[in-house]
C-alpha positions as CSV (number, residue, x, y, z in Angstrom):
1,M,-13.3,0.3,-17.7
2,M,-12.1,1.9,-14.4
3,R,-8.3,2.0,-16.1
4,R,-9.6,4.2,-18.3
5,V,-11.0,6.4,-15.9
6,V,-8.2,7.0,-14.0
7,L,-5.7,7.1,-17.2
8,A,-8.2,10.0,-18.2
9,I,-8.0,11.7,-14.7
10,L,-4.0,11.0,-15.0
11,A,-4.0,12.9,-18.3
12,L,-6.2,15.7,-16.6
13,A,-3.7,16.1,-14.0
14,L,-1.0,16.8,-16.5
15,A,-3.0,18.8,-18.3
16,S,-3.9,21.2,-15.5
17,R,-0.1,21.3,-14.3
18,A,0.9,22.1,-17.9
19,H,-1.9,25.0,-17.9
20,G,0.1,26.7,-14.4
21,Q,-1.3,27.7,-11.4
22,N,-5.0,27.3,-10.9
23,P,-6.8,29.6,-8.4
24,A,-7.3,28.0,-4.9
25,P,-10.7,27.6,-3.5
26,E,-11.5,27.0,-0.2
27,P,-10.3,23.6,1.1
28,I,-12.3,20.6,2.2
29,P,-11.8,20.3,6.2
30,A,-9.6,18.0,7.2
31,A,-12.7,16.1,9.6
32,Q,-14.5,15.6,6.4
33,Q,-11.5,13.1,5.3
34,G,-13.1,9.6,6.4
35,S,-10.9,6.3,5.8
36,G,-9.4,6.0,2.0
37,T,-11.2,8.7,0.1
38,S,-14.5,8.5,1.9
39,W,-16.1,11.9,3.5
40,L,-18.0,11.9,6.9
41,P,-20.1,15.4,7.8
42,A,-17.6,18.5,8.1
43,S,-19.2,19.0,11.3
44,T,-17.3,15.8,12.9
45,P,-14.5,16.2,15.5
46,I,-11.3,15.2,14.6
47,A,-9.0,14.2,17.5
48,G,-4.9,13.6,16.7
49,H,-1.3,14.9,17.6
50,A,0.0,17.4,15.0
51,T,3.0,19.7,14.2
52,D,4.7,20.4,10.9
53,A,8.2,19.7,10.1
54,G,10.1,20.7,7.1
55,G,6.8,22.0,5.3
56,W,5.4,18.9,6.0
57,H,2.3,18.8,8.3
58,L,2.4,15.6,10.6
59,M,-0.2,14.1,12.3
60,L,-1.4,10.4,14.6
61,H,-4.2,8.9,15.2
62,Y,-4.9,6.1,17.2
63,S,-7.5,3.8,19.2
64,V,-6.7,0.8,21.4
65,F,-9.2,-0.9,23.0
66,A,-8.3,-4.1,25.3
67,G,-10.8,-6.1,27.5
68,V,-12.6,-9.1,28.7
69,I,-15.2,-10.6,26.8
70,V,-17.8,-13.1,28.9
71,Q,-20.2,-14.9,26.3
72,G,-23.0,-16.8,27.7
73,S,-25.4,-19.6,25.4
74,D,-23.8,-23.0,24.1
75,Q,-21.0,-20.6,23.1
76,D,-19.7,-20.0,26.7
77,L,-16.6,-18.6,27.2
78,T,-14.6,-15.9,28.7
79,E,-11.7,-14.1,26.4
80,A,-9.4,-11.7,26.9
81,F,-9.1,-9.5,23.4
82,T,-7.8,-6.1,21.9
83,A,-8.8,-3.9,19.2
84,N,-6.4,-1.5,17.9
85,W,-4.6,0.6,15.1
86,V,-2.4,3.5,14.8
87,M,-2.5,5.8,11.9
88,G,0.4,8.4,10.7
89,M,-0.2,11.0,8.0
90,A,2.2,13.6,6.1
91,Q,0.9,16.5,4.0
92,R,2.3,19.3,2.2
93,P,1.5,21.3,-1.1
94,L,2.9,20.5,-4.4
95,W,1.8,22.1,-7.6
96,N,-0.9,23.9,-5.8
97,G,-2.5,21.0,-4.8
98,T,-1.9,18.5,-2.1
99,L,0.3,15.8,-1.5
100,L,-0.8,13.3,1.5
101,F,1.0,9.7,2.4
102,R,-0.9,7.6,4.9
103,S,0.1,4.5,7.0
104,M,-2.1,3.0,9.0
105,L,-0.8,-0.2,11.2
106,S,-2.6,-2.8,13.6
107,A,-0.8,-4.8,16.3
108,E,-3.9,-7.2,16.2
109,P,-2.2,-10.3,14.5
110,L,0.6,-9.6,17.0
111,L,-1.6,-10.1,20.2
112,L,-4.9,-12.2,19.3
113,K,-5.3,-16.0,18.1
114,R,-5.1,-16.5,14.5
115,E,-8.8,-16.6,14.5
116,G,-9.2,-13.5,16.3
117,Y,-11.9,-12.6,19.2
118,P,-15.2,-13.8,20.2
119,L,-18.2,-11.9,18.4
120,L,-21.3,-13.7,18.6
121,L,-23.4,-14.1,14.4
122,Q,-20.1,-12.7,13.2
123,T,-19.0,-14.7,10.4
124,G,-16.3,-13.8,7.4
125,E,-12.5,-14.8,6.3
126,T,-10.9,-17.5,7.5
127,A,-8.4,-19.0,10.1
128,H,-6.6,-22.9,9.8
129,G,-7.8,-23.2,6.4
130,Y,-12.1,-22.9,7.8
131,P,-14.3,-20.1,7.7
132,L,-14.9,-18.3,10.6
133,V,-17.7,-18.4,12.9
134,D,-18.6,-16.1,15.9
135,R,-15.3,-14.5,15.5
136,Q,-13.8,-11.4,14.3
137,H,-10.7,-11.9,12.5
138,A,-7.8,-9.8,13.3
139,H,-7.0,-7.0,10.9
140,D,-3.9,-7.2,9.2
141,L,-0.3,-5.7,10.3
142,F,-0.5,-3.4,7.0
143,M,-3.9,-1.9,7.1
144,E,-3.0,1.3,4.7
145,L,-0.1,2.5,3.0
146,A,-1.3,4.9,0.8
147,T,-0.8,8.3,-1.0
148,D,-3.3,10.6,-2.1
149,Y,-3.3,14.1,-4.3
150,T,-5.5,16.5,-4.9
151,H,-5.8,19.5,-7.4
152,P,-7.8,22.2,-7.9
153,L,-9.3,22.6,-11.4
154,G,-10.9,25.9,-10.7
155,A,-12.6,28.2,-8.2
156,S,-15.2,25.0,-7.5
157,W,-14.3,21.7,-8.9
158,G,-11.1,19.5,-8.0
159,Y,-9.8,16.2,-9.2
160,E,-8.6,13.3,-6.5
161,L,-5.7,10.5,-7.2
162,Y,-5.4,8.0,-4.6
163,A,-3.1,4.5,-5.1
164,A,-2.3,2.2,-2.3
165,L,-0.4,-0.9,-1.8
166,S,-2.8,-1.7,1.1
167,G,-6.0,0.7,1.2
168,E,-9.4,1.2,0.6
169,P,-11.7,1.6,-2.7
170,A,-14.3,3.8,-3.4
171,L,-17.1,1.1,-2.1
172,G,-19.4,1.5,0.9
173,P,-19.1,4.3,3.9
174,V,-16.8,5.1,5.8
175,A,-15.2,2.0,7.6
176,F,-16.6,1.0,11.0
177,M,-13.2,2.1,12.8
178,H,-13.3,5.7,11.7
179,R,-17.0,6.8,12.2
180,A,-18.0,9.0,14.9
181,S,-20.9,6.9,15.6
182,A,-18.3,4.2,16.4
183,E,-15.7,5.2,17.5
184,R,-16.3,4.4,21.3
185,D,-18.0,0.8,20.4
186,P,-14.8,-1.8,20.2
187,F,-16.4,-4.3,18.0
188,A,-17.1,-4.9,14.2
189,P,-20.7,-5.0,12.6
190,I,-21.5,-8.3,11.9
191,G,-22.7,-7.0,8.6
192,H,-19.3,-5.9,7.9
193,H,-18.8,-8.4,5.2
194,W,-22.1,-6.9,3.3
195,Q,-21.1,-3.1,3.9
196,D,-17.3,-1.9,4.0
197,S,-15.2,-5.4,4.3
198,T,-12.7,-3.7,1.3
199,H,-11.5,-1.1,3.8
200,I,-8.3,-3.2,3.5
201,A,-7.5,-4.1,0.1
202,F,-4.2,-5.0,-1.2
203,G,-3.6,-2.8,-4.5
204,V,-6.3,0.3,-5.3
205,L,-6.2,3.0,-7.8
206,T,-8.7,5.4,-7.2
207,A,-9.8,8.7,-9.2
208,G,-12.2,11.0,-8.6
209,V,-13.7,14.2,-9.1
210,Y,-15.6,16.6,-6.4
211,G,-17.0,19.9,-5.5
212,K,-17.3,21.2,-1.8
213,R,-20.4,19.2,-1.3
214,A,-20.1,16.2,-3.8
215,K,-17.7,13.3,-5.3
216,L,-17.8,10.9,-7.5
217,E,-15.2,8.6,-7.9
218,G,-14.2,5.1,-9.6
219,S,-11.8,2.4,-8.4
220,W,-9.7,-0.3,-9.7
221,F,-8.6,-2.9,-7.0
222,N,-7.6,-6.5,-6.1
223,A,-11.1,-7.5,-4.0
224,R,-9.1,-10.7,-2.7
225,E,-10.1,-10.6,1.5
226,P,-6.3,-10.9,3.3
227,D,-5.8,-14.5,4.0
228,E,-4.9,-15.7,7.3
229,H,-1.4,-14.7,7.8
230,R,-1.8,-10.7,8.5
231,L,2.0,-9.7,8.4
232,D,2.5,-9.3,4.7
233,L,1.3,-7.7,1.7
234,D,-1.5,-9.9,-0.3
235,L,-0.7,-8.4,-3.8
236,R,-2.7,-9.5,-6.7
237,K,-3.3,-8.6,-10.0
238,P,-6.4,-5.4,-10.0
239,E,-9.6,-7.3,-11.4
240,S,-12.7,-5.4,-9.4
241,Y,-13.9,-2.5,-9.8
242,S,-16.3,0.0,-7.9
243,G,-17.7,3.5,-8.1
244,R,-19.0,5.6,-5.5
245,L,-21.6,9.1,-5.2
246,T,-21.1,11.2,-2.2
247,W,-23.3,14.1,-0.9
248,N,-22.5,16.4,1.7
249,P,-25.8,18.6,1.5
250,T,-24.6,20.5,4.9
251,D,-21.7,20.1,7.2
252,D,-23.5,17.9,9.5
253,W,-25.0,15.0,7.0
254,S,-23.2,12.8,4.8
255,A,-24.6,10.4,2.3
256,Q,-23.4,8.0,-0.3
257,V,-24.3,5.2,-2.8
258,S,-21.7,2.9,-4.2
259,Y,-21.5,0.2,-6.7
260,G,-19.0,-2.6,-6.9
261,R,-17.9,-6.3,-8.9
262,L,-15.6,-7.8,-6.4
263,V,-13.5,-10.6,-8.3
264,G,-12.6,-13.7,-6.1
265,P,-12.7,-11.9,-2.9
266,E,-13.0,-15.7,-0.7
267,A,-9.9,-17.0,-0.3
268,L,-11.9,-20.5,0.2
269,E,-14.1,-19.6,-2.9
270,P,-11.8,-17.6,-5.3
271,D,-14.1,-18.6,-8.3
272,E,-17.2,-16.9,-6.8
273,D,-17.8,-13.5,-7.4
274,I,-19.8,-10.6,-5.7
275,T,-21.8,-7.8,-6.6
276,R,-22.2,-5.6,-3.6
277,I,-24.5,-2.1,-3.3
278,T,-24.2,0.2,-0.7
279,A,-25.9,3.4,0.6
280,S,-25.5,5.0,4.1
281,A,-25.9,8.2,5.6
282,T,-24.1,10.1,8.5
283,Y,-25.6,12.7,10.5
284,N,-23.1,14.7,13.4
285,R,-23.8,17.3,15.8
286,K,-21.5,19.1,17.6
287,Q,-22.8,20.1,21.2
288,A,-21.6,21.9,24.2
289,D,-18.8,20.1,25.5
290,G,-20.0,17.1,23.5
291,N,-21.0,15.6,20.5
292,W,-23.8,13.6,18.8
293,A,-23.3,11.3,15.8
294,S,-25.7,8.9,13.7
295,T,-24.9,6.6,10.7
296,F,-27.5,4.3,8.8
297,V,-25.9,1.8,6.5
298,W,-27.5,-0.8,4.0
299,G,-25.5,-3.2,1.7
300,R,-26.6,-5.9,-0.3
301,N,-24.3,-8.6,-1.6
302,E,-25.2,-10.9,-4.8
303,T,-23.6,-14.0,-5.1
304,D,-24.3,-17.7,-6.3
305,H,-25.8,-18.8,-2.4
306,G,-28.4,-15.7,-3.0
307,N,-28.4,-12.3,-2.3
308,G,-28.8,-10.8,1.2
309,D,-29.1,-7.4,2.8
310,A,-27.3,-6.1,6.2
311,Y,-29.0,-2.9,7.5
312,L,-27.3,-1.1,10.9
313,V,-28.4,1.9,12.7
314,E,-25.6,3.0,15.0
315,S,-25.3,6.4,17.4
316,T,-22.5,7.6,19.6
317,W,-23.6,11.0,22.1
318,T,-20.7,12.1,24.2
319,H,-20.9,14.6,27.0
320,G,-17.5,15.8,28.7
321,P,-16.3,12.5,30.0
322,H,-19.5,10.4,29.6
323,A,-20.1,8.3,26.0
324,V,-23.4,6.4,25.6
325,F,-23.2,4.2,22.3
326,A,-25.5,2.3,20.5
327,R,-25.9,-0.2,17.4
328,A,-28.7,-1.9,16.0
329,E,-28.4,-4.5,13.0
330,H,-30.0,-6.9,10.8
331,V,-28.3,-9.4,8.5
332,E,-29.7,-12.0,6.0
333,K,-26.9,-14.5,6.2
334,N,-27.1,-18.4,4.8
335,G,-25.9,-21.9,5.9
336,H,-22.8,-20.8,3.8
337,E,-21.6,-18.0,6.0
338,F,-22.4,-20.4,9.2
339,G,-20.2,-23.5,7.5
340,F,-23.0,-25.4,6.8
341,G,-22.1,-28.3,4.1
342,P,-23.2,-28.0,0.0
343,A,-26.5,-29.6,0.6
344,R,-27.8,-26.2,3.3
345,A,-25.5,-23.2,1.9
346,D,-28.5,-21.5,0.5
347,E,-30.5,-21.9,3.6
348,P,-31.5,-18.7,4.8
349,L,-30.4,-18.1,8.4
350,P,-31.4,-14.3,9.1
351,V,-29.7,-12.9,12.5
352,S,-30.3,-9.8,14.5
353,A,-28.2,-7.8,16.9
354,L,-28.5,-4.8,19.8
355,S,-25.7,-3.6,21.5
356,A,-25.6,-0.6,24.1
357,G,-22.8,0.8,25.6
358,Y,-21.2,3.1,28.5
359,A,-17.6,4.8,28.7
360,H,-16.0,7.2,30.9
361,T,-12.6,8.6,30.7
362,L,-10.5,8.1,33.7
363,A,-7.5,10.2,32.8
364,R,-6.2,12.3,30.6
365,F,-2.3,12.4,29.8
366,W,0.1,13.6,27.3
367,G,-2.6,15.0,24.6
368,S,-4.3,11.3,25.1
369,V,-7.3,9.9,27.2
370,L,-8.1,6.7,28.8
371,D,-11.5,5.5,29.2
372,L,-13.0,2.6,30.9
373,G,-16.2,0.9,29.0
374,G,-18.4,-1.8,29.0
375,V,-20.9,-3.5,26.2
376,A,-24.2,-5.7,26.7
377,Y,-24.9,-7.1,23.6
378,V,-27.6,-9.5,22.5
379,G,-28.7,-11.2,19.1
380,H,-31.6,-13.3,17.8
381,V,-31.4,-16.6,15.8
382,N,-33.9,-18.5,13.9
383,D,-34.9,-22.1,14.9
384,T,-32.6,-23.8,12.9
385,L,-29.3,-21.8,14.6
386,Q,-31.3,-22.2,17.9
387,A,-31.2,-26.2,17.9
388,E,-27.7,-26.5,15.6
389,R,-25.5,-23.9,17.3
390,Y,-26.8,-21.5,20.4
391,G,-29.1,-23.6,22.3
392,T,-31.2,-20.1,22.9
393,S,-32.9,-17.9,20.5
394,T,-31.2,-14.8,22.3
395,P,-27.2,-15.3,22.5
396,A,-25.4,-12.5,24.2
397,S,-22.4,-11.4,25.9
398,V,-21.1,-8.9,28.2
399,T,-17.9,-6.8,27.6
400,V,-15.7,-4.7,29.9
401,F,-12.8,-2.6,28.2
402,L,-10.2,0.3,28.5
403,Q,-9.9,2.4,25.6
404,L,-6.7,4.9,24.7
405,R,-7.2,7.6,22.3
406,P,-6.1,11.1,21.2
407,R,-7.7,13.8,23.3
408,G,-10.6,15.1,21.0
409,G,-11.0,18.4,19.5
410,H,-10.7,19.9,16.1
411,V,-6.6,20.1,15.8
412,H,-5.1,22.2,13.2
413,H,-4.7,21.1,9.8
414,P,-4.5,22.9,6.7
415,G,-7.1,20.9,4.8
416,M,-7.6,19.3,1.7
417,K,-7.3,22.1,-1.7
418,M,-9.5,21.2,-4.5
């Protein structure tokens, strides 16, 4: 089905090219572009290093966290960690449209253990052939290798084509590391694998049509999660599909609903498919010398082990050198996620987590910012997990970190033409 959609829009692209130049409407703001082909509120602040060269507009974004995590409960440990990415973009006009190349890389697989960094209540993916529990896996070296083309269909609508060796299909909200509501938080949500885990998919084709306030798109992609060898491209035949409707009623709001059929996403259970449904809303408000961004996400996985929902609310407020952020989650996990045997794989094991943090700018140099921050994290588990894993109903951790990022503000960018 998604293949037919992609082919239909390719035919539309060729037809529009054959009929010559279309009138160019106002471009979609660069700040509205999220991860993959997703949208943020247009008022979202953007930061990066930008220049023009040879007809191309070039931009560089990055975020590098490094710190120490101290965990309590029966999972006592103290461990250094890093979470990092760097993204480069090159954009230029083409055939009255806009051509974009984007590459996003991470050094996490070179700097972290194979099992990633500690994160209480987190589950998903594998290391050494076993499911990860209480660990956040390292992201792949190649988080995105993609090209995107947009073209006007007139004064109000346009089409978009996106192809990626590594990239993100039209499923779920903007990936957590690209949301302004989470940009100062170093940790992945514990509901990540219910909401936006497809942000790294090896083989993606997306086609969509959109106007200033809405976009409808579909993807055909490979849903198999990256394996634990994270320096290569895990390319496979695309067999999964998804669709997403995004609506930005004002410059301060963005909402989406999406549906996806993921064929064999789990490396240890390649014959099990997942149906995923998501809905999210993001609010962003620019303030004097600061910004306030908040996001709500609901994600649902339907599998052979039962159906589970994940809920998230997060917010980040910045003012001058200060940033305050918080996140609350509830996820309906089960024994399968926590590595219980087949007899208990379907046992409900709901978990909740609340985290809050503060970051302060230490230095500004060469267009970059260095922040010092901390996060306090507390979870809540049921009697089963308390007795068999954590030794307490409220496992907790404290983290101190440094973050290197580009200086904030709205950088010059030609936008994305419809």
